[in-house]
N, C-alpha and C positions, 0 to 999 in steps of 0.2 A: 522817768523814774518809776512810773507805775509798772511798766513791763519788767524793769530790772528787779523791782521788789518782789514781783510775782515769781520771777525766775529763781531768785535767791531763796525764796520760801520753799519752792519745790526741791531745790538742791540741798536744803538744810536737813532733809530727812536722810539718815544713813542708808536705809534700805533702798530708797529710790536712787541714791548716788551709786550704790553697789550694783543695782540692776543696770544702770546706764553703762557702767564699766563692763559688765558681762556681755551685754548685747553689742557693745563696741567691738569686742573680740570675735563674737559669732552670733548669728541670728538664732533665736531660741523660741520654742513655744512656751506657753504659760506653765504647763506641767513640769517640763524639765527645768525651767527657771526657778520655779517654786521649790523644787527638790534641791537645787544647787544652793539656794539661799536659806533653806530651812523655814520657808513661809508657807502658809496655806495658799491654795490657788486663788481664793477670794482676795486675800491680802495682796498677792502678786498682781492680780488683774486690776485692782484699785490703783496700785502704784503706777502700773503701765498706762492706765487711763489718764492719770494726772500728768505723766511725762509727755503723753501725746498731746494734751491740751495746750502745753506751752511749746510744742514743736520739737521736743528733744528726741522723741521716739515715734516709730510708726509701725503698723502691722501690714504685712504683705498679703497677697492673695492666697498663699499657702498657710496662713495663720501663724507665721513666724514674726516675732518682734525683733526689730533691728533699729539701730541708732540712725537718726536722720542727719543730713548735712549740717544743720544748725547745732545738733547735739555734739557732733565731732568738733566743731569750732569751740563750743563751750568747754568740752573736756580738755582741749589743749590749753585754753586760757586758765583752767582750774589748776593745772600743774604747778604754776608759780605760787598760787595760794596754798596749795597742799605742801609745797616745799617750805615756805616760810612759817606756816602754821605748825609744821612738824618740828620746827626749831625756834619756837616762839621766844624761849628764854634768850637765845643768842641774838635774835633780831630786836629784842627789847633793849639790849645793851649795846648794840652796834647799829650804825647808821648807813643807809643806802641813799641818803639825800643827794650826794654829789655824783652818784652813779648815773651815767648817761641813760635817758629814758628808754632808748631802744634796747638796752641790756636789762633794765629793770623788767620790761615786758617779757623778756626771755628767761627769767629766773627759773622757770620750770625745766629748763635744759639741765639744771644742776640736781634734778630729782634723784639721780642715782649716785650722787656724791656722798662721802662719809664725813660726818662732823668730827673734828679732832678737838678734844677738850683740854688737852695737856700741852703746854708750850714746848716742853722737852721732846714730846712725841712728834710735835709739828716740825721742830728743827731737825730731829733725826730723819724724818721723812724727806726733808729737803736734801740732807746729806746723801741719802740713798739714791734719790732721783738724779742728783748731780753725778754720782759715781757711775750710774747705769746709762746715762745719756750717750748716744752714739751719733746723733745728727745735730741737735741744737739744744741750747738752754736759754730760756727767756726769763728774765727777772725784773720785777718792779718792787723796789724795797728802799726803806730809809736806813737799813742796817746791813752790815756785811760782817759775818762772824769770821774773825781772823783765824781761829784755830782749826776750823773745818772748811767753811765755804771757800776761803781763799786758796788753800792748797788743792781742794777738789776742782776749783776752776782752772788752776794751773795744769792739773792732769787732764782736764777736759780739752784744754787748748792743745796739749801735746798729742791728744787723740784726734786732733783736727775737728773737734766739735765747735760749732759756731755759737758764740755767746753774745747775747744782746742784753744789755744792762741799763735799766732806767732808774734814776734816783732824783730826789728833789734838789733844786738848785742850791738851797741853803743847808745842805747836809754838812754836818761838822764831824770830822773823824777824831775821836779821842786820842790824846797824845800817846797813851800806852799802846794803842793799836798802831799808830804811826811808827813807833819804835820797834814794834814786833814783826813788821813785814820782813820776810826772808828775801834774800837777794834773788833767789831763783823765782820767787813769785813776782817780784818787780820786773825781772827780765822777761818772764813769760807774758806778763801783761803788755810790756813794750812790744814784744815780738807779735803778740796777738793783734795789737793795733795796726802794726805795719802790714801784716798779712791779711787783715780784714777778718780774722777769726774772732776778734773782740771789738764790739761796737758799743759805745757808751753815749747815752743821751740824757738830758735833764729836763725836768718839768718844774713849773713854778710851785706845784704842790702835788701830793699823792692822794688819790681818792681810793686806792686799793693797794694791797701787797699781793704779789703773785709770783709763784715759782713753778716752772713747768719745763718739761722736755717734750720731745716728739712723741713719747709714749704715755706720759702721765702728768697729771696736775699734782705736784707735790704739796701745794697749798695755795688757796685763795682766801685772803683775810680781809674783812671789811673794817673800817675804822670804828673806834669807840665814839661815843656821843660828843666827846671833846675834840675829835679829829685825830687823836693819837692811835697807835696800834698796839694790840696785845698779841698779835701774830697768830691768833686762834681763828680757825675757819674750817675749810673743807678741802678734802683731797679726793681725787677721782681718776679712774682709768677708762671710763666709758667714752664713746665717741662724741656724744652730744655735749657732755661736760667739757671735754677737751676743746671742742670747737667753740663753745661759748667763751672759755678762757682765752683761747688763741685769738679769737676775734676781738676780745676786749684788749688784749695786749697790743694788737696791731692798731687799734683805735688810738691808744695813748702814744704808741711809738711814732705814728704819723704826725702827731701834734707836738712831739718833743723836739728839742734842738740838740744838735751834735755838741757834745761837751767840749771837745777840742776847739771848735769854732767859737763857742761862747767864751771860752778862756782866752782865745786870741783877741776877741773884741775887747774883753775886759783888760787885757794886758796893754793894749794900745791906749785905752782910756786912762789907765793908771800912769803910764809913762808920759802921757800928754797933759795930765792934770797936775798943776803945781802942788807939791806937798803930799800927793796921794801915795806915792811909793814910801815916803818917810813914815806916814801914818800907818800904812799896812805893815811895814817892817817892825815898827814899835809895838803894834798890837800883837804880832806874832811872838815877839820877845817878852811880852808882858810888861813893857815899860809904860810909864806915864806919858801921855801925849801933852807936850807943852806948847806945841804950835800946830794948828790944823785940826782942832777939835771939831770944827764945823763940817769936816769931811767924813766924820764917823757915820753919820746918818746916811750919807750918800753911799758909802761903802756897804752899809747894811741893805739899802734899797737895791743895790746891784748884786746882792747875794755873795759878796766877798767876805762879809763879816756877819756873824750871828751871835748875839748875847756876849759880846766881847771876845769872841774866838774866831779864827779864820775858818771859813768853810772849805770844802774840798776845792772849789773853784779858786778861793783865795790862796790855798796852798800851791796850786798849779801856777798861778800868776807869780807868787813869791819866788818859786823855784827859778823863774826866768829873769828875775830882776838882778841887776849887778849888786853883789854883796859888799 
């Protein structure tokens, strides 16, 4: 703790931190460095001496000051702190508690991303990236906008773009959205599943919302403190941000379950469990359950029902049941 406290104290000075960044880019003598920073040579020498005392900088035989190996490591680690401190209001209202530690430690990779503060601008950006995608679209979300994202996904599938979609197991599709699906969108989704252009998986919960293509991160949004999403976050085109987001997507994708297989398992359970199909059908119809109330909690635990409504998994199972 003593070494850490000393290091943080030296880095807390803006001039010393700026010097460290300058000599990371190129070795410089005191005269040129003082001119670049608008400091006196005495001030600059004093700061360099302090950086040297904690091993962040060193002076070579030619009198040039350069960053040391320890200094390079420290600067890389500071990228994450610089990123979150630059967006302190956002990270005060949003939580990274459930983000895997290996990605929290790499938050500096998002240093060149852009903070989007308006939800309509965020959704517009997703629309544009979906429209421009030519290789793949990767999505982690608990919402799917019927009027834009669904037809844009249909057109993407028609362009042979590979779509991977992750959603929570207990996602409920509002009735108005169910009624608003166009026949061509339903057919495109069916065709995409058959051809492998559309893959859908589910997670027990979402720790992040993410929308990206091979070229751009349309949006990466962290949850609010209560776990819900306001879909505000960051967009990026630079390679490091895209790699961070792509790696995060793959992390969750590998841990998710194929939605069709989960639905098949649930279908077997419903058909093999007395009264389960009756209860499921009556919940869907909004009818009172007069026999089998004890099954409701079981249906909820299996993500077939949520707050008295069928989930998307529940809808899929219901479609297969004899009417």
